Short mmCIF file of the C-alpha atoms (twelve columns), coordinates in Angstrom:
data_MODEL
# 
_entry.id   MODEL 
# 
loop_
_atom_site.group_PDB 
_atom_site.id 
_atom_site.type_symbol 
_atom_site.label_atom_id 
_atom_site.label_alt_id 
_atom_site.label_comp_id 
_atom_site.label_asym_id 
_atom_site.label_seq_id 
_atom_site.Cartn_x 
_atom_site.Cartn_y 
_atom_site.Cartn_z 
_atom_site.pdbx_PDB_model_num 
ATOM 1   C CA . MET A 1   0.014   0.108  0.026   1 
ATOM 2   C CA . GLN A 2   1.137   3.528  -0.732  1 
ATOM 3   C CA . SER A 3   1.575   5.972  1.827   1 
ATOM 4   C CA . ILE A 4   0.433   9.131  -0.020  1 
ATOM 5   C CA . THR A 5   1.505   13.069 0.989   1 
ATOM 6   C CA . LEU A 6   -0.623  15.496 -0.969  1 
ATOM 7   C CA . LEU A 7   1.400   18.970 -1.199  1 
ATOM 8   C CA . GLY A 8   -1.531  21.308 -2.023  1 
ATOM 9   C CA . ALA A 9   -4.289  18.964 -1.310  1 
ATOM 10  C CA . THR A 10  -7.305  21.708 -1.708  1 
ATOM 11  C CA . GLY A 11  -6.580  22.662 -5.510  1 
ATOM 12  C CA . SER A 12  -7.370  21.193 -8.861  1 
ATOM 13  C CA . ILE A 13  -4.849  18.486 -8.750  1 
ATOM 14  C CA . GLY A 14  -5.508  17.690 -5.105  1 
ATOM 15  C CA . VAL A 15  -8.925  17.382 -5.263  1 
ATOM 16  C CA . SER A 16  -8.632  14.628 -8.527  1 
ATOM 17  C CA . THR A 17  -5.959  13.087 -6.446  1 
ATOM 18  C CA . LEU A 18  -8.427  12.416 -3.690  1 
ATOM 19  C CA . ASP A 19  -11.253 11.569 -6.097  1 
ATOM 20  C CA . VAL A 20  -8.715  8.644  -7.342  1 
ATOM 21  C CA . VAL A 21  -7.380  7.356  -4.111  1 
ATOM 22  C CA . ALA A 22  -11.098 7.382  -2.679  1 
ATOM 23  C CA . ARG A 23  -11.614 4.833  -5.852  1 
ATOM 24  C CA . HIS A 24  -9.049  2.713  -4.312  1 
ATOM 25  C CA . PRO A 25  -8.710  2.344  -0.035  1 
ATOM 26  C CA . ASP A 26  -6.841  -1.192 -1.023  1 
ATOM 27  C CA . ARG A 27  -3.831  0.678  -2.568  1 
ATOM 28  C CA . TYR A 28  -3.446  3.945  -1.109  1 
ATOM 29  C CA . ARG A 29  -3.645  6.193  2.129   1 
ATOM 30  C CA . ILE A 30  -3.302  9.749  2.808   1 
ATOM 31  C CA . HIS A 31  0.032   10.110 5.123   1 
ATOM 32  C CA . ALA A 32  -0.363  13.891 5.149   1 
ATOM 33  C CA . LEU A 33  -2.685  16.969 3.334   1 
ATOM 34  C CA . THR A 34  -1.338  20.203 3.197   1 
ATOM 35  C CA . ALA A 35  -3.250  23.276 2.208   1 
ATOM 36  C CA . HIS A 36  -2.442  27.428 1.973   1 
ATOM 37  C CA . THR A 37  -5.001  29.049 3.862   1 
ATOM 38  C CA . ARG A 38  -8.349  26.948 2.903   1 
ATOM 39  C CA . VAL A 39  -8.802  25.794 6.286   1 
ATOM 40  C CA . ALA A 40  -12.595 24.667 5.807   1 
ATOM 41  C CA . GLU A 41  -12.016 22.615 2.958   1 
ATOM 42  C CA . LEU A 42  -8.943  20.969 4.413   1 
ATOM 43  C CA . ALA A 43  -10.871 20.211 7.423   1 
ATOM 44  C CA . VAL A 44  -13.370 18.200 5.274   1 
ATOM 45  C CA . GLN A 45  -10.766 16.220 3.262   1 
ATOM 46  C CA . CYS A 46  -9.287  15.287 6.908   1 
ATOM 47  C CA . GLU A 47  -12.476 14.182 7.999   1 
ATOM 48  C CA . GLN A 48  -12.815 11.977 5.112   1 
ATOM 49  C CA . PHE A 49  -9.337  10.585 4.795   1 
ATOM 50  C CA . ARG A 50  -7.891  10.749 8.474   1 
ATOM 51  C CA . PRO A 51  -4.031  11.645 7.537   1 
ATOM 52  C CA . ALA A 52  -1.657  11.616 10.317  1 
ATOM 53  C CA . PHE A 53  -0.867  15.243 9.514   1 
ATOM 54  C CA . ALA A 54  -2.110  18.320 8.370   1 
ATOM 55  C CA . VAL A 55  0.013   21.355 7.074   1 
ATOM 56  C CA . VAL A 56  -0.947  25.010 6.457   1 
ATOM 57  C CA . ALA A 57  0.706   28.241 5.659   1 
ATOM 58  C CA . THR A 58  0.322   30.177 8.861   1 
ATOM 59  C CA . ALA A 59  -0.026  29.832 12.521  1 
ATOM 60  C CA . ALA A 60  -3.397  31.130 12.702  1 
ATOM 61  C CA . ALA A 61  -4.599  28.878 9.825   1 
ATOM 62  C CA . ALA A 62  -3.025  26.016 11.965  1 
ATOM 63  C CA . GLU A 63  -5.052  27.200 14.990  1 
ATOM 64  C CA . GLU A 64  -8.487  27.398 13.015  1 
ATOM 65  C CA . LEU A 65  -7.924  24.049 11.664  1 
ATOM 66  C CA . SER A 66  -7.118  22.277 14.925  1 
ATOM 67  C CA . ALA A 67  -10.229 23.880 16.310  1 
ATOM 68  C CA . LEU A 68  -12.149 22.635 13.497  1 
ATOM 69  C CA . LEU A 69  -10.679 19.128 13.643  1 
ATOM 70  C CA . LYS A 70  -10.897 18.782 17.553  1 
ATOM 71  C CA . ASN A 71  -14.561 19.414 17.038  1 
ATOM 72  C CA . LYS A 72  -14.675 16.485 14.637  1 
ATOM 73  C CA . GLY A 73  -12.955 14.249 17.181  1 
ATOM 74  C CA . LEU A 74  -10.052 13.681 14.628  1 
ATOM 75  C CA . SER A 75  -6.412  13.076 16.030  1 
ATOM 76  C CA . THR A 76  -4.759  14.754 12.888  1 
ATOM 77  C CA . GLU A 77  -1.457  16.378 14.130  1 
ATOM 78  C CA . VAL A 78  -1.598  20.194 12.436  1 
ATOM 79  C CA . ALA A 79  1.423   22.003 11.720  1 
ATOM 80  C CA . TYR A 80  2.662   25.092 9.555   1 
ATOM 81  C CA . GLY A 81  5.058   26.857 7.432   1 
ATOM 82  C CA . GLU A 82  7.374   25.535 4.724   1 
ATOM 83  C CA . GLN A 83  9.664   23.538 7.109   1 
ATOM 84  C CA . ALA A 84  6.652   21.270 8.150   1 
ATOM 85  C CA . LEU A 85  5.917   20.924 4.443   1 
ATOM 86  C CA . CYS A 86  9.309   19.481 3.748   1 
ATOM 87  C CA . ASP A 87  8.953   17.434 6.891   1 
ATOM 88  C CA . VAL A 88  5.879   15.775 5.664   1 
ATOM 89  C CA . ALA A 89  7.365   15.228 1.720   1 
ATOM 90  C CA . SER A 90  10.465  13.633 3.504   1 
ATOM 91  C CA . ALA A 91  8.798   11.889 6.297   1 
ATOM 92  C CA . ALA A 92  9.795   7.774  6.392   1 
ATOM 93  C CA . GLU A 93  6.093   6.953  6.691   1 
ATOM 94  C CA . CYS A 94  5.439   8.326  3.237   1 
ATOM 95  C CA . THR A 95  5.986   6.531  0.137   1 
ATOM 96  C CA . THR A 96  4.615   8.608  -2.575  1 
ATOM 97  C CA . VAL A 97  4.263   12.572 -2.653  1 
ATOM 98  C CA . MET A 98  2.155   14.406 -4.984  1 
ATOM 99  C CA . ALA A 99  3.590   17.603 -5.604  1 
ATOM 100 C CA . ALA A 100 0.718   20.150 -6.597  1 
ATOM 101 C CA . ILE A 101 1.598   23.238 -5.040  1 
ATOM 102 C CA . VAL A 102 1.014   25.935 -7.544  1 
ATOM 103 C CA . GLY A 103 4.237   28.120 -7.980  1 
ATOM 104 C CA . ALA A 104 7.802   28.833 -6.415  1 
ATOM 105 C CA . ALA A 105 5.808   27.843 -3.264  1 
ATOM 106 C CA . GLY A 106 6.173   24.179 -4.042  1 
ATOM 107 C CA . LEU A 107 10.160  24.183 -4.936  1 
ATOM 108 C CA . ARG A 108 11.664  23.417 -1.502  1 
ATOM 109 C CA . PRO A 109 8.980   20.474 -0.122  1 
ATOM 110 C CA . THR A 110 9.199   19.072 -3.611  1 
ATOM 111 C CA . LEU A 111 13.243  18.938 -3.599  1 
ATOM 112 C CA . ALA A 112 12.893  17.532 -0.197  1 
ATOM 113 C CA . ALA A 113 10.857  14.696 -1.550  1 
ATOM 114 C CA . ALA A 114 13.519  14.159 -4.190  1 
ATOM 115 C CA . ARG A 115 16.398  14.239 -1.720  1 
ATOM 116 C CA . ALA A 116 14.377  11.558 0.439   1 
ATOM 117 C CA . GLY A 117 14.182  9.184  -2.272  1 
ATOM 118 C CA . LYS A 118 10.367  9.117  -2.976  1 
ATOM 119 C CA . LYS A 119 8.158   8.518  -5.528  1 
ATOM 120 C CA . VAL A 120 7.613   11.809 -6.658  1 
ATOM 121 C CA . LEU A 121 4.389   12.648 -8.678  1 
ATOM 122 C CA . LEU A 122 4.972   15.881 -10.261 1 
ATOM 123 C CA . ALA A 123 2.479   18.411 -11.005 1 
ATOM 124 C CA . ASN A 124 4.134   21.442 -9.760  1 
ATOM 125 C CA . LYS A 125 5.995   22.378 -13.341 1 
ATOM 126 C CA . GLU A 126 7.896   25.535 -11.613 1 
ATOM 127 C CA . ALA A 127 9.999   23.251 -9.347  1 
ATOM 128 C CA . LEU A 128 11.444  21.784 -12.355 1 
ATOM 129 C CA . VAL A 129 11.374  24.852 -14.569 1 
ATOM 130 C CA . MET A 130 13.053  26.809 -11.598 1 
ATOM 131 C CA . SER A 131 15.839  24.375 -10.675 1 
ATOM 132 C CA . GLY A 132 16.100  22.036 -13.333 1 
ATOM 133 C CA . ALA A 133 19.552  20.291 -13.019 1 
ATOM 134 C CA . LEU A 134 19.523  20.778 -9.069  1 
ATOM 135 C CA . PHE A 135 16.312  18.824 -9.106  1 
ATOM 136 C CA . MET A 136 17.115  16.107 -11.800 1 
ATOM 137 C CA . ASP A 137 20.649  15.672 -9.925  1 
ATOM 138 C CA . ALA A 138 18.316  14.880 -6.531  1 
ATOM 139 C CA . ILE A 139 16.574  12.382 -8.411  1 
ATOM 140 C CA . ALA A 140 19.411  10.685 -9.424  1 
ATOM 141 C CA . ALA A 141 21.533  11.022 -6.365  1 
ATOM 142 C CA . SER A 142 18.678  9.516  -4.283  1 
ATOM 143 C CA . GLY A 143 17.198  6.922  -6.650  1 
ATOM 144 C CA . ALA A 144 13.643  8.511  -6.413  1 
ATOM 145 C CA . THR A 145 11.071  7.965  -9.020  1 
ATOM 146 C CA . LEU A 146 10.030  10.873 -10.822 1 
ATOM 147 C CA . LEU A 147 6.820   10.875 -12.799 1 
ATOM 148 C CA . PRO A 148 5.100   13.840 -14.629 1 
ATOM 149 C CA . ILE A 149 1.287   14.632 -13.759 1 
ATOM 150 C CA . ASP A 150 0.944   17.332 -16.308 1 
ATOM 151 C CA . SER A 151 -1.404  15.696 -19.102 1 
ATOM 152 C CA . GLU A 152 0.954   17.035 -21.860 1 
ATOM 153 C CA . HIS A 153 4.313   15.107 -20.153 1 
ATOM 154 C CA . ASN A 154 2.400   12.263 -18.718 1 
ATOM 155 C CA . ALA A 155 1.203   11.355 -22.254 1 
ATOM 156 C CA . ILE A 156 4.863   11.945 -23.732 1 
ATOM 157 C CA . PHE A 157 5.977   9.342  -20.675 1 
ATOM 158 C CA . GLN A 158 3.212   6.925  -21.967 1 
ATOM 159 C CA . CYS A 159 4.506   7.438  -25.496 1 
ATOM 160 C CA . LEU A 160 8.461   6.821  -24.903 1 
ATOM 161 C CA . PRO A 161 10.059  3.328  -25.002 1 
ATOM 162 C CA . LEU A 162 10.066  1.119  -21.859 1 
ATOM 163 C CA . GLY A 163 13.188  1.932  -19.895 1 
ATOM 164 C CA . TYR A 164 13.983  5.420  -21.597 1 
ATOM 165 C CA . GLN A 165 16.869  7.051  -20.212 1 
ATOM 166 C CA . ARG A 166 16.443  10.610 -20.866 1 
ATOM 167 C CA . THR A 167 18.561  10.460 -24.346 1 
ATOM 168 C CA . PRO A 168 16.297  11.174 -27.267 1 
ATOM 169 C CA . GLN A 169 18.695  9.997  -30.056 1 
ATOM 170 C CA . ALA A 170 19.433  6.673  -28.465 1 
ATOM 171 C CA . HIS A 171 15.738  5.897  -28.937 1 
ATOM 172 C CA . GLY A 172 15.423  7.288  -31.975 1 
ATOM 173 C CA . ILE A 173 13.501  9.962  -30.749 1 
ATOM 174 C CA . ARG A 174 13.238  12.957 -33.464 1 
ATOM 175 C CA . LYS A 175 10.983  15.254 -31.732 1 
ATOM 176 C CA . ILE A 176 8.647   15.870 -28.319 1 
ATOM 177 C CA . LEU A 177 5.478   17.334 -29.755 1 
ATOM 178 C CA . LEU A 178 3.492   19.444 -26.894 1 
ATOM 179 C CA . THR A 179 -0.215  19.886 -27.890 1 
ATOM 180 C CA . ALA A 180 -1.616  23.067 -26.652 1 
ATOM 181 C CA . SER A 181 -5.325  23.933 -26.483 1 
ATOM 182 C CA . GLY A 182 -4.523  27.703 -27.052 1 
ATOM 183 C CA . GLY A 183 -7.107  28.707 -24.292 1 
ATOM 184 C CA . PRO A 184 -9.962  30.986 -24.491 1 
ATOM 185 C CA . PHE A 185 -8.772  33.557 -26.859 1 
ATOM 186 C CA . LEU A 186 -7.319  31.504 -29.548 1 
ATOM 187 C CA . ASP A 187 -9.630  33.025 -32.248 1 
ATOM 188 C CA . ARG A 188 -10.063 36.614 -30.709 1 
ATOM 189 C CA . ASP A 189 -8.990  39.784 -32.203 1 
ATOM 190 C CA . VAL A 190 -5.538  40.153 -31.095 1 
ATOM 191 C CA . ALA A 191 -6.236  43.897 -30.824 1 
ATOM 192 C CA . THR A 192 -9.014  43.393 -28.508 1 
ATOM 193 C CA . LEU A 193 -6.944  41.605 -25.509 1 
ATOM 194 C CA . ASP A 194 -6.165  44.350 -23.691 1 
ATOM 195 C CA . GLU A 195 -9.791  44.269 -22.667 1 
ATOM 196 C CA . VAL A 196 -9.554  40.842 -21.514 1 
ATOM 197 C CA . THR A 197 -11.021 40.541 -17.710 1 
ATOM 198 C CA . PRO A 198 -9.760  38.065 -15.371 1 
ATOM 199 C CA . GLU A 199 -12.853 36.209 -15.251 1 
ATOM 200 C CA . GLN A 200 -12.646 35.362 -18.944 1 
ATOM 201 C CA . ALA A 201 -9.244  34.880 -18.790 1 
ATOM 202 C CA . VAL A 202 -9.744  31.612 -16.318 1 
ATOM 203 C CA . ALA A 203 -12.824 30.352 -18.340 1 
ATOM 204 C CA . HIS A 204 -10.591 27.631 -20.289 1 
ATOM 205 C CA . PRO A 205 -12.762 25.838 -22.517 1 
ATOM 206 C CA . ASN A 206 -11.579 22.545 -21.666 1 
ATOM 207 C CA . TRP A 207 -9.947  21.948 -18.438 1 
ATOM 208 C CA . SER A 208 -10.779 22.712 -14.958 1 
ATOM 209 C CA . MET A 209 -8.120  24.342 -13.459 1 
ATOM 210 C CA . GLY A 210 -6.776  27.168 -10.816 1 
ATOM 211 C CA . ARG A 211 -7.097  30.751 -11.583 1 
ATOM 212 C CA . LYS A 212 -2.998  31.259 -11.980 1 
ATOM 213 C CA . ILE A 213 -2.312  28.284 -14.077 1 
ATOM 214 C CA . SER A 214 -5.939  28.819 -16.172 1 
ATOM 215 C CA . VAL A 215 -4.288  32.923 -16.881 1 
ATOM 216 C CA . ASP A 216 -1.052  30.844 -17.763 1 
ATOM 217 C CA . SER A 217 -2.976  28.805 -20.272 1 
ATOM 218 C CA . ALA A 218 -4.807  31.676 -21.677 1 
ATOM 219 C CA . THR A 219 -1.268  33.607 -22.390 1 
ATOM 220 C CA . MET A 220 0.291   30.073 -23.314 1 
ATOM 221 C CA . MET A 221 2.847   30.739 -20.516 1 
ATOM 222 C CA . ASN A 222 1.710   27.519 -19.047 1 
ATOM 223 C CA . LYS A 223 3.058   25.895 -22.526 1 
ATOM 224 C CA . GLY A 224 6.179   27.585 -22.362 1 
ATOM 225 C CA . LEU A 225 6.753   26.710 -18.901 1 
ATOM 226 C CA . GLU A 226 5.837   22.973 -19.935 1 
ATOM 227 C CA . VAL A 227 8.711   23.422 -22.748 1 
ATOM 228 C CA . ILE A 228 11.363  23.698 -20.105 1 
ATOM 229 C CA . GLU A 229 10.032  21.022 -17.934 1 
ATOM 230 C CA . ALA A 230 10.188  18.506 -21.252 1 
ATOM 231 C CA . HIS A 231 13.830  19.582 -21.991 1 
ATOM 232 C CA . TRP A 232 14.751  18.262 -18.301 1 
ATOM 233 C CA . LEU A 233 12.238  15.364 -17.816 1 
ATOM 234 C CA . PHE A 234 13.202  14.007 -21.322 1 
ATOM 235 C CA . GLY A 235 16.448  15.221 -22.086 1 
ATOM 236 C CA . ALA A 236 15.418  16.920 -24.924 1 
ATOM 237 C CA . GLN A 237 16.903  19.742 -26.606 1 
ATOM 238 C CA . PRO A 238 15.255  23.313 -27.698 1 
ATOM 239 C CA . ASP A 239 15.232  22.255 -31.098 1 
ATOM 240 C CA . GLN A 240 13.424  19.092 -30.210 1 
ATOM 241 C CA . ILE A 241 10.441  20.362 -28.314 1 
ATOM 242 C CA . GLU A 242 7.601   21.499 -31.067 1 
ATOM 243 C CA . VAL A 243 4.316   22.922 -29.854 1 
ATOM 244 C CA . VAL A 244 1.122   22.519 -31.781 1 
ATOM 245 C CA . ILE A 245 -1.998  23.904 -31.078 1 
ATOM 246 C CA . HIS A 246 -4.845  21.596 -30.716 1 
ATOM 247 C CA . PRO A 247 -8.151  23.218 -29.582 1 
ATOM 248 C CA . GLN A 248 -10.022 19.439 -29.051 1 
ATOM 249 C CA . SER A 249 -7.413  18.594 -25.718 1 
ATOM 250 C CA . VAL A 250 -8.023  15.405 -26.968 1 
ATOM 251 C CA . ILE A 251 -4.265  14.657 -28.078 1 
ATOM 252 C CA . HIS A 252 -2.493  15.328 -25.004 1 
ATOM 253 C CA . SER A 253 0.985   15.388 -26.712 1 
ATOM 254 C CA . MET A 254 2.886   13.179 -29.034 1 
ATOM 255 C CA . VAL A 255 6.376   11.559 -29.413 1 
ATOM 256 C CA . SER A 256 8.238   11.905 -33.383 1 
ATOM 257 C CA . TYR A 257 10.363  8.619  -33.967 1 
ATOM 258 C CA . ALA A 258 13.037  8.790  -36.848 1 
ATOM 259 C CA . ASP A 259 11.183  5.875  -38.645 1 
ATOM 260 C CA . GLY A 260 8.200   8.244  -39.300 1 
ATOM 261 C CA . SER A 261 6.125   6.931  -36.905 1 
ATOM 262 C CA . VAL A 262 4.096   9.373  -34.364 1 
ATOM 263 C CA . LEU A 263 2.904   7.842  -31.262 1 
ATOM 264 C CA . ALA A 264 0.316   9.930  -29.327 1 
ATOM 265 C CA . GLN A 265 -1.498  9.614  -26.144 1 
ATOM 266 C CA . LEU A 266 -5.592  10.341 -26.148 1 
ATOM 267 C CA . GLY A 267 -7.901  10.786 -23.555 1 
ATOM 268 C CA . ASN A 268 -11.125 13.217 -22.212 1 
ATOM 269 C CA . PRO A 269 -9.622  16.287 -20.749 1 
ATOM 270 C CA . ASP A 270 -9.648  14.919 -17.470 1 
ATOM 271 C CA . MET A 271 -6.588  15.130 -14.592 1 
ATOM 272 C CA . ARG A 272 -7.440  11.941 -12.963 1 
ATOM 273 C CA . THR A 273 -6.459  10.311 -16.435 1 
ATOM 274 C CA . PRO A 274 -2.739  11.266 -15.889 1 
ATOM 275 C CA . ILE A 275 -3.160  11.110 -11.749 1 
ATOM 276 C CA . ALA A 276 -4.282  7.515  -11.660 1 
ATOM 277 C CA . HIS A 277 -1.541  6.662  -14.205 1 
ATOM 278 C CA . ALA A 278 1.406   8.193  -12.185 1 
ATOM 279 C CA . LEU A 279 0.036   6.398  -9.002  1 
ATOM 280 C CA . ALA A 280 -0.909  2.834  -9.952  1 
ATOM 281 C CA . TYR A 281 2.432   3.056  -12.732 1 
ATOM 282 C CA . PRO A 282 3.301   0.405  -14.168 1 
ATOM 283 C CA . ASP A 283 -0.117  -0.726 -13.457 1 
ATOM 284 C CA . ARG A 284 -3.760  0.881  -14.814 1 
ATOM 285 C CA . ILE A 285 -6.469  1.375  -12.421 1 
ATOM 286 C CA . ASP A 286 -9.798  3.069  -12.748 1 
ATOM 287 C CA . SER A 287 -9.566  6.775  -12.889 1 
ATOM 288 C CA . GLY A 288 -13.549 7.827  -12.939 1 
ATOM 289 C CA . VAL A 289 -12.921 8.917  -16.335 1 
ATOM 290 C CA . ASP A 290 -14.932 7.892  -19.129 1 
ATOM 291 C CA . PRO A 291 -13.108 6.749  -22.848 1 
ATOM 292 C CA . ILE A 292 -13.152 9.151  -25.310 1 
ATOM 293 C CA . ASP A 293 -15.938 8.636  -28.340 1 
ATOM 294 C CA . LEU A 294 -14.388 9.306  -31.238 1 
ATOM 295 C CA . ALA A 295 -17.359 9.402  -33.478 1 
ATOM 296 C CA . ARG A 296 -18.897 12.025 -31.476 1 
ATOM 297 C CA . ILE A 297 -15.487 14.104 -31.465 1 
ATOM 298 C CA . ALA A 298 -15.691 13.635 -35.355 1 
ATOM 299 C CA . GLN A 299 -12.116 15.673 -36.254 1 
ATOM 300 C CA . LEU A 300 -9.243  16.624 -34.665 1 
ATOM 301 C CA . ASN A 301 -7.354  20.063 -35.321 1 
ATOM 302 C CA . PHE A 302 -4.082  21.184 -35.254 1 
ATOM 303 C CA . ARG A 303 -2.323  24.565 -36.379 1 
ATOM 304 C CA . GLU A 304 1.037   26.280 -35.249 1 
ATOM 305 C CA . PRO A 305 1.456   28.991 -32.808 1 
ATOM 306 C CA . ASP A 306 1.296   32.517 -33.509 1 
ATOM 307 C CA . TYR A 307 4.090   34.270 -31.137 1 
ATOM 308 C CA . LEU A 308 2.180   38.114 -31.929 1 
ATOM 309 C CA . ARG A 309 -0.919  36.437 -30.080 1 
ATOM 310 C CA . PHE A 310 1.156   34.308 -27.613 1 
ATOM 311 C CA . PRO A 311 4.400   36.415 -26.863 1 
ATOM 312 C CA . CYS A 312 4.852   34.457 -23.425 1 
ATOM 313 C CA . LEU A 313 5.733   30.988 -25.548 1 
ATOM 314 C CA . LYS A 314 8.658   32.650 -27.064 1 
ATOM 315 C CA . LEU A 315 9.682   34.066 -23.866 1 
ATOM 316 C CA . ALA A 316 9.689   30.521 -22.519 1 
ATOM 317 C CA . PHE A 317 11.738  29.366 -25.535 1 
ATOM 318 C CA . ASP A 318 14.410  31.784 -25.197 1 
ATOM 319 C CA . ALA A 319 14.820  31.528 -21.396 1 
ATOM 320 C CA . LEU A 320 15.344  27.543 -22.361 1 
ATOM 321 C CA . HIS A 321 17.850  28.543 -24.867 1 
ATOM 322 C CA . ALA A 322 19.591  31.121 -22.692 1 
ATOM 323 C CA . GLY A 323 19.805  28.599 -19.504 1 
ATOM 324 C CA . GLY A 324 21.503  29.584 -16.097 1 
ATOM 325 C CA . SER A 325 18.942  31.954 -14.164 1 
ATOM 326 C CA . ALA A 326 16.848  33.016 -17.040 1 
ATOM 327 C CA . PRO A 327 13.937  30.224 -16.495 1 
ATOM 328 C CA . ALA A 328 13.656  31.093 -12.635 1 
ATOM 329 C CA . VAL A 329 13.582  34.908 -13.490 1 
ATOM 330 C CA . LEU A 330 11.073  34.070 -16.468 1 
ATOM 331 C CA . ASN A 331 9.031   32.213 -13.593 1 
ATOM 332 C CA . ALA A 332 9.129   34.368 -10.947 1 
ATOM 333 C CA . ALA A 333 8.094   37.494 -13.216 1 
ATOM 334 C CA . ASN A 334 5.242   35.551 -14.586 1 
ATOM 335 C CA . GLU A 335 3.922   35.100 -11.123 1 
ATOM 336 C CA . ILE A 336 4.253   38.341 -10.099 1 
ATOM 337 C CA . ALA A 337 2.744   39.641 -13.626 1 
ATOM 338 C CA . VAL A 338 -0.660  37.363 -13.303 1 
ATOM 339 C CA . GLU A 339 -1.470  38.316 -9.673  1 
ATOM 340 C CA . ALA A 340 -1.234  41.841 -11.017 1 
ATOM 341 C CA . PHE A 341 -3.585  40.912 -13.430 1 
ATOM 342 C CA . LEU A 342 -5.882  39.089 -11.433 1 
ATOM 343 C CA . ASP A 343 -6.151  41.951 -9.068  1 
ATOM 344 C CA . ARG A 344 -6.909  43.898 -11.915 1 
ATOM 345 C CA . VAL A 345 -3.858  45.785 -11.408 1 
ATOM 346 C CA . ILE A 346 -2.779  45.622 -14.842 1 
ATOM 347 C CA . GLY A 347 -4.031  44.453 -18.448 1 
ATOM 348 C CA . PHE A 348 -3.840  40.950 -20.075 1 
ATOM 349 C CA . ARG A 349 -1.209  42.204 -22.931 1 
ATOM 350 C CA . LYS A 350 1.076   43.891 -20.169 1 
ATOM 351 C CA . ILE A 351 1.939   40.035 -18.910 1 
ATOM 352 C CA . PRO A 352 4.491   39.353 -21.528 1 
ATOM 353 C CA . GLN A 353 5.825   43.088 -21.214 1 
ATOM 354 C CA . VAL A 354 6.699   42.796 -17.740 1 
ATOM 355 C CA . ILE A 355 8.270   39.670 -18.338 1 
ATOM 356 C CA . GLU A 356 10.342  40.794 -20.904 1 
ATOM 357 C CA . GLN A 357 11.329  43.602 -18.900 1 
ATOM 358 C CA . VAL A 358 12.595  41.712 -16.067 1 
ATOM 359 C CA . MET A 359 14.411  39.002 -18.119 1 
ATOM 360 C CA . ASN A 360 16.208  42.147 -19.941 1 
ATOM 361 C CA . ARG A 361 17.247  44.027 -16.191 1 
ATOM 362 C CA . LEU A 362 18.476  41.182 -15.004 1 
ATOM 363 C CA . PRO A 363 21.959  39.538 -15.969 1 
ATOM 364 C CA . ASN A 364 21.754  36.070 -16.549 1 
ATOM 365 C CA . VAL A 365 23.844  33.933 -14.250 1 
ATOM 366 C CA . PRO A 366 24.982  30.914 -13.173 1 
ATOM 367 C CA . VAL A 367 22.621  28.857 -10.288 1 
ATOM 368 C CA . ASP A 368 24.541  25.974 -8.784  1 
ATOM 369 C CA . ASP A 369 22.718  25.552 -5.423  1 
ATOM 370 C CA . LEU A 370 19.234  26.640 -4.260  1 
ATOM 371 C CA . ASP A 371 20.323  29.715 -2.185  1 
ATOM 372 C CA . SER A 372 21.710  31.156 -5.830  1 
ATOM 373 C CA . LEU A 373 18.414  29.915 -7.218  1 
ATOM 374 C CA . LEU A 374 16.439  31.465 -4.606  1 
ATOM 375 C CA . LEU A 375 17.919  34.595 -4.625  1 
ATOM 376 C CA . GLN A 376 17.835  35.098 -8.658  1 
ATOM 377 C CA . ASP A 377 13.883  34.387 -8.001  1 
ATOM 378 C CA . GLN A 378 13.566  37.277 -5.500  1 
ATOM 379 C CA . ARG A 379 15.620  39.538 -7.545  1 
ATOM 380 C CA . ALA A 380 13.146  39.097 -10.573 1 
ATOM 381 C CA . ARG A 381 9.823   39.514 -8.096  1 
ATOM 382 C CA . SER A 382 11.430  42.717 -7.027  1 
ATOM 383 C CA . VAL A 383 12.200  44.074 -10.316 1 
ATOM 384 C CA . ALA A 384 8.491   42.809 -11.600 1 
ATOM 385 C CA . ARG A 385 6.931   44.985 -8.585  1 
ATOM 386 C CA . GLU A 386 8.935   47.956 -9.091  1 
ATOM 387 C CA . LEU A 387 7.624   47.850 -12.729 1 
ATOM 388 C CA . LEU A 388 4.234   47.541 -11.464 1 
ATOM 389 C CA . THR A 389 4.100   50.713 -9.355  1 
# 
């Protein structure tokens, strides 16, 4: 039986993970659940799954959660803060960690799980975008198992040969093809994008996601971060990674081989599919997702991405080519810009402008350890905030 620490339990990935876990009580149990400040939701989850530990962000949230759990007669131990997240992610009683905290906040606990040799189910792409080499070195050194949860990277993983070792050429791989829905503004007049509201940006046509990642999908920064993630996960160089817009979100990604074959993974747009795949790998289990009806779908469409419409995608490719601190700076500036957009401080098209300005202002430097990486992250956030004032 796998004992799971779920980092980010109240988010969309966390909720979907618990749905899959609840379907297989003979295979999985919950060791720890964590959330930022959604105390009421976390208390309900604790009542259902009875974890040994629950972790929140602040002392006030911990006090509130403790009172709720006491009223429910639960013995779950409550803790708070970043170190507590790292502790439950690396605990000896835990075998599997679902890393689903959004943004840079998930870096330290996810890295702690990697260093502890856990089975790491990676839904937090920012951790790998920021710390690529450090993270992959930690996985290799500890013998941890790393399985991707993003639907695109999980699809690629399913299309790779058994025993793939991050060397595309050795396996006859020509290209990795990352599919993208194009988000809610794929066919909207570019000249009108300044008028986009946060409510419109988070209304994804296919996927149910959190607000930040929904905005990233609308700008296609989400796909840009996935390009960088694919580089580290699969050892692919930038010119071996191609983005293809596929509005139906039925083909989740593809792998093109030297013999002309292209292997694709298809399924309904539901994150429970990659979650169930990674939880049970190499077995297959029921995820609660219905199989696709190809006759009903009738057609699948594809097109090339337009950098005029999606400048964030080009910025991500630029950061990957540059290496060093550039991906961390890109990610940090994007988090600040998206937050400002959601708070109605800036317009939608200002997001890539802020990111580009931050990348141009900060020199690209090597990041050889976690402290230097986090320093560049903080510098990028500081510059981004200055640009917003």
